[in-house]
C-alpha positions in Angstrom: 25.3 -21.6 -3.2 23.0 -18.8 -4.4 22.0 -18.6 -8.0 23.0 -15.4 -9.8 20.3 -13.5 -11.5 21.4 -12.1 -14.8 20.5 -8.5 -15.6 20.7 -6.5 -18.8 21.0 -2.8 -19.0 18.2 -1.3 -21.0 17.3 2.3 -21.9 13.7 3.6 -22.0 12.4 7.0 -23.0 9.8 8.0 -20.5 7.7 11.1 -19.8 9.7 13.4 -17.5 6.7 13.8 -15.1 6.4 10.0 -14.9 10.1 9.6 -14.1 9.8 12.3 -11.4 6.7 10.6 -9.9 8.5 7.1 -9.9 11.5 8.7 -8.2 9.4 10.2 -5.5 7.5 6.9 -4.9 10.8 5.0 -4.8 12.2 7.5 -2.3 9.2 7.2 0.0 9.9 3.4 0.1 13.7 4.0 0.6 14.4 2.1 -2.6 16.4 2.9 -5.7 14.5 3.9 -8.8 15.8 0.9 -10.6 14.6 -1.5 -7.9 11.2 0.2 -7.7 10.6 0.0 -11.4 11.9 -3.5 -11.7 9.5 -4.7 -8.9 6.5 -3.0 -10.6 7.4 -4.6 -13.9 7.9 -8.1 -12.4 4.5 -7.7 -10.7 2.8 -6.9 -14.0 4.7 -9.5 -16.0 4.3 -12.4 -13.6 1.2 -11.9 -11.5 -1.8 -13.0 -13.7 -5.2 -12.5 -11.9 -7.2 -15.6 -11.3 -10.5 -16.3 -13.1 -12.7 -14.8 -10.4 -10.7 -11.6 -10.3 -10.8 -11.4 -14.2 -14.6 -11.8 -14.1 -14.9 -9.1 -11.5 -12.7 -6.8 -13.5 -14.8 -7.4 -16.6 -18.0 -6.9 -14.6 -16.7 -3.6 -13.3 -15.7 -2.4 -16.8 -19.0 -3.4 -18.3 -20.8 -0.7 -16.3 -23.4 -3.3 -15.2 -23.7 -1.8 -11.7 -23.3 1.9 -12.7 -26.8 2.8 -11.5 -26.7 0.7 -8.3 -26.5 2.9 -5.2 -23.0 2.7 -3.6 -22.3 1.1 -0.3 -21.9 3.5 2.6 -18.7 2.6 4.4 -18.8 5.3 7.0 -19.6 2.8 9.7 -20.6 -0.9 9.9 -24.2 0.0 10.7 -24.4 2.4 7.7 -22.9 -0.3 5.5 -25.5 -2.9 6.5 -28.3 -0.4 6.1 -27.1 0.7 2.5 -26.9 -3.0 1.6 -30.5 -3.6 2.8 -29.5 -5.8 5.7 
């Protein structure tokens, strides 16, 4: 026997452009707007990044590597060269 998931109707006031964008994104995935937004919210609410990811996010936000040359990803050889390998 399957467990029934209880749902509650809720109203939000959102920017019209945001709603239009969400509708388009849902349409491209052949999903309802409700399902699309619910999945996004579930992902945000229940998927906490692990400690390594949190540290990487904080490092990126700090600007520590802002002056470091970027890695050239145009080819494997270019990537190795740009990394000094």
